N, C-alpha and C positions, 0 to 999 in steps of 0.2 A: 610088811612095810609099815612099821610103826612110826617112823619119822618122815617128814615131808618138808622140803625147802621150796619156797617161791621167791624168785628174784626178778627184779626189773631195774632198768637204769632210772636214776632219780629224775632226769629230765623227761622220762617217758612214763610218768605215773599212770597214764592211761593205757599202758601195754606197749608192746607185747610182754608177756611174762614167761620166764623159763620155769618149767614145772617138773622137769625130769631129765635124767641122763639116758644113755643108750641102753642101760640095763633096767629101766623103769618098767612097771607093769602096763602093757599096751592097753588093757581094758580101762585102767584108771586114766590113762592119757586120753583115751577117746571120750570119757566122762567129762574131762576138762576141755574138750575140743582142741587138743593139742596136735600138732603135726611134728614129725621127726625131721630135723634139719641139721645140715652141717654147713657152718659158715666158712667162707673162703679162708684158708690158712689154718683152720682147726683140724686136729687129728681125731676129733671125737664128735659124736652127735648129741643134740640136746632136743628136748621136746618143748615146743613153744606154742603158747596159746595167745589169741587176741583179746582174751578176757582182761578186765581190770583186776589188779591184785585183790580188791575187795570181793569181786565176783568169784575168783578162784577160792578164796577163803570161805565164802558162803557155801560153795559147792562141797568143799572138803568137810565143812561142819556136818553137812548131810550124811557124810560117810563116817562120822564119829571122830573126826580130828579136831583138836583144840589148839589155838594159838598159844604158844609158850614163850616166844621171844621175837623181837624185831631188832634190827641193827642196820646201820649204814656202813658200807665198806667202800671207800673212795666215792664214786658216783653210782653205787649199786645199793638198792634197798633189798634187804633179805628178811623174810619171815620164816620162822621155824614153827611147825605144827606137829602134834604128836597125838597118837592114839594108843590105848592099851592093846597089847597083842591079844589076839583071839586065843582061847584055850587050845592047846595042842598045835598051835602054828609054829612054835619055836623049835 
């Protein structure tokens, strides 16, 4: 899992943040305090945490992730983080 995306609505800079999809690593999601949720009308699940975006990024840095890009898409803030793949994991 070398790439990680963190999103939040711009009007909700204080959370919640979406930190994963239904195929995300459950152990990492627990580390971020995330819960698996399915919003009304969605056909997929996301992992959501009450942490601030900064708090999510601070925790991911402890796991070796580095921020490589941020952007705004409509009313959504997106941060992309990356960490080098561990030898033999690919």
